[in-house]
C-alpha positions, 0 to 999 in steps of 0.5 A: 189054157196054160197059165202064164209064168209068174217070172218073165224077164222083160215083163215081171222081172229084169233077170231070172238067175241062179242062186246057190243060197238065199234066205230071209232076214226078219227084223233089224236084229237078224239083218244088222247082224248078217250085214255086220258078219258079211262086212267083216269078211269083205275083201274088195267092195262094200256097196250100200244104197238106201233111204238113209244111213246113220254113222252111229247105228249099232249093228250088233247088240246084247248077246250078239255083241259078245266077242266081236273082233271089230267095232260094232257101229257102222262108221267105226266098222267101215273105217276099221276094215278099210284101215286093215285092208288096203284093197277095200273100198266102200260106196254109200249112196243114200237119198238126198232127202227132202227138208221135211225129213231133216229131223229124222236124219242123223245130224253132221253126217258129212263132218263125222265121215270126214273126221272119223271115216276113211279116204276109201269110204265114198259117200254120195247123196242121190238127188236124181229123182223126179219131183215128189219122188224118193230114192227107196232102193235098199241094197247092200252088196259085199264083194261078189259074194252076197247081196241083201235087199228089202225094206230096211235101212241101216240107221237108228230106230230100225233095230228090233228083235222078233219079240217087239216088246213095248219097252226094249232097252236095247232098241234105240227108240225104247218105246217104239217097236219096229218090224221089217224084212230083208232077203239075201241072195248069192251067185249070179243074182249078186252080179246083177245087183252090183250092176244095178248099183253101178248104174245108180251111182253113175247117174247120181254122181255123173262119175264112172264106177268100175268095180274090181274083178274078183272070184266069189267067196262064201260068206256065211250069215245067220239067217232067220230062215233059208229059202230053197229057191234055185231061181231068183227073179229080180224086179225093178221100179224106175221112174221116168227121168229127164236125165239118165238112159233108163226108160220107165220100168214097172216090173215090180207092179206087174209082178204083184198084179200077176201074182194076185191074179193067179192066186187060188186060195190065199193072198197074204200082204204085209206092207208098211204102206198100202197106197197103190190104186193098181194093187187095190184094184187087182 
């Protein structure tokens, strides 16, 4: 009996597209540096969706910061780029989080954005989720050229390097190592992810968002390692919501279940949280 394909649009992914280049960014040093390098080349749009952002987070540090042309902290960088480039718009969509997480969030963010930001930095909080749920898409897109997605937010206490020393003076929390992984994609995948961001923005803000048409340009970033993947499957989790026109989606769950079911020799799982009954059953 023929084995079913792992990536099937409408089942285990939303789209199966071509990617010219893709790779993996392991830990905050590599991801933040790649995001910084990509932003420095932005021409029209920088899109950011996440669990949280920190205006004051330092994106490049230590040896990586030597010779940087632009500011190294997030808000200063974005404001500087907008001031230099009259066609550039930045859209930031963090989760409007529960008060439970108040002490984890950067204080006075709205005031900092008003005083040190720029009129073309658009900040909206996303509270369009069911009770008990959270906004956990972490997506960063620069123009139509590159998208980064995965487990990491651009905020304080997430930066670390591959050594994860117990005491690291360059880390925000010097005594708390932090490990996570993001990926980057190019080509058609970027357009799909741009459309997903637009949909989230419109549901969260009740306002239309029309991104500019522009040709792709090549953005070179230093990745932890390159992945030769001529096809990219993009999968979603979307809850059942009272408002909005998207039905409940469980593509990511089905992808995990099918991958586990087709394993022959080894299953390796690396995850910050492991609380899914369906995955444990699989």
